[in-house]
C-alpha positions, 0 to 999 in steps of 0.5 A, spaced: 546 480 521 550 484 526 550 491 527 557 491 523 554 488 517 554 492 511 548 493 507 547 489 501 545 491 494 542 486 489 542 490 482 536 491 479 532 488 485 533 490 492 536 493 497 537 489 504 540 493 510 539 496 517 535 503 518 534 507 524 527 510 526 527 517 525 519 518 527 514 513 530 508 516 531 500 514 532 495 516 527 489 513 529 487 507 534 492 502 534 495 505 527 502 508 527 507 511 522 514 509 522 519 514 518 526 512 517 532 514 512 533 509 506 535 513 500 537 507 496 530 504 496 526 511 497 529 513 490 527 507 487 520 505 490 513 506 486 506 506 489 503 499 490 510 496 492 512 494 499 518 493 503 519 487 508 521 489 515 523 485 521 526 487 528 534 485 528 537 481 533 531 477 535 528 470 533 521 472 536 518 474 531 523 470 526 520 472 520 519 479 517 512 482 515 510 486 508 508 493 509 506 497 503 509 504 501 505 510 504 510 515 501 517 517 500 520 523 504 524 528 500 531 532 503 532 539 502 534 538 495 527 535 493 530 528 492 527 522 495 531 520 502 526 516 506 520 512 507 514 513 511 510 506 513 503 506 516 502 500 520 496 497 524 498 493 531 495 486 529 501 481 532 507 481 536 512 484 530 507 490 530 506 491 537 514 491 538 514 496 532 510 500 536 514 501 541 521 502 537 523 509 539 527 514 534 534 511 534 532 504 534 534 500 528 530 496 523 532 491 518 528 492 511 529 489 504 526 492 498 523 495 494 518 489 492 512 487 488 510 490 482 506 496 484 500 500 481 500 501 473 502 508 471 496 508 466 493 515 466 486 515 469 481 521 468 478 519 475 482 515 480 478 512 485 481 509 491 477 504 495 480 502 502 478 498 507 481 497 514 489 498 513 488 498 506 489 506 505 496 505 506 498 504 499 494 510 496 498 516 499 503 516 494 499 513 489 494 519 490 500 524 490 502 521 483 496 522 480 495 529 482 501 530 479 505 532 485 511 527 485 514 523 481 516 516 483 521 510 481 527 509 478 527 510 472 521 515 473 514 513 472 511 519 468 504 519 467 501 522 460 497 527 464 495 528 472 488 525 473 482 530 473 479 527 480 482 523 485 477 520 490 478 516 496 473 511 499 475 509 506 472 504 510 473 502 517 470 499 523 469 505 527 471 513 526 477 512 531 481 507 526 480 512 520 487 514 519 490 521 516 484 523 513 486 530 513 493 528 510 489 525 504 484 531 503 490 536 504 493 533 497 487 535 494 484 528 494 476 527 495 475 523 501 468 519 503 468 515 509 464 509 512 464 506 518 461 499 521 458 502 527 456 509 524 461 513 528 464 517 522 461 518 515 456 513 511 454 508 516 455 501 512 460 498 507 465 502 503 463 498 497 456 501 498 460 508 497 463 505 491 456 502 488 453 509 489 459 513 485 459 508 479 451 508 479 452 516 478 458 517 473 462 511 471 465 514 465 473 515 466 473 512 472 479 507 474 478 503 481 484 501 485 483 497 491 486 494 498 483 491 504 480 485 506 478 479 501 471 479 501 471 487 500 475 486 494 471 481 491 465 485 492 469 491 488 471 486 483 464 484 482 462 492 482 467 494 477 466 488 472 458 490 472 460 497 470 465 496 465 470 499 469 478 497 470 480 495 476 486 493 480 487 490 487 492 490 491 492 483 495 494 483 503 496 476 503 501 474 508 508 472 506 515 470 509 520 472 504 518 477 499 522 475 494 519 469 491 523 463 494 518 460 499 511 460 495 507 461 502 503 467 498 500 464 492 494 466 490 489 463 484 489 467 477 486 465 471 490 463 465 489 464 458 486 457 457 480 458 462 483 455 468 487 457 473 494 457 476 497 459 482 502 466 482 506 469 488 503 475 491 510 478 492 513 477 485 507 477 480 503 482 485 501 484 490 497 488 484 493 484 480 487 486 475 481 484 478 479 480 472 485 475 473 483 473 480 479 467 482 476 468 489 
């Protein structure tokens, strides 16, 4: 797509076009937040959905990368105007993205995926590992009754009485935007592998302790490395707690064409089949997944 190309809107599906970077700022070690205006996506996207992002006018890297909605940005009238996306520098695209200044152009398409269910919860527990906290800023804000997302709007029957973030990382310098979560009213507990911040150990140990204390009324959502999510699925099943997992499966197209992002899901006959993470996911009920 050249710079003169017009954005493409596909009814009831996605918007494809170029956007201009407004901010691109570090939040933690190797972790950045990029902000850009895109009202066409901002007014429709829901917590847990994602966009595909690539750098225009280059074939290296060729493919886009899926990046979860961190939060929407509102204009002066309170209408969704832009998107915040938080990313970790792990490869060529994100290394280049980290050096994109305000005014640079990005190519994006979305909103994509199914997002988290808007079913109410008395106590929403968000479990994040690594960069897995990225879908939870918007979700926490929504469940605290502070913002409505989506078109048509997602309306919870009632806000959650409590929202908790259990957030694990390699070390304290990788923990990003903890104060932003606390500023929303989210209860935050952290863990680090090296003990440099919060609990010295795994984030799943924090979840196990929480569920042992008070599982009643809890609903768990989780995003992060697959071994962590498998442990979360096991813990929530043993405690009889509903749980949804947001997969971080690599993908190439984001729209279900290439079948590069399939995951194994249990079927009604007791076996399993493949489902596309980009279309049927990225959020799945933990009891559906075959690890």
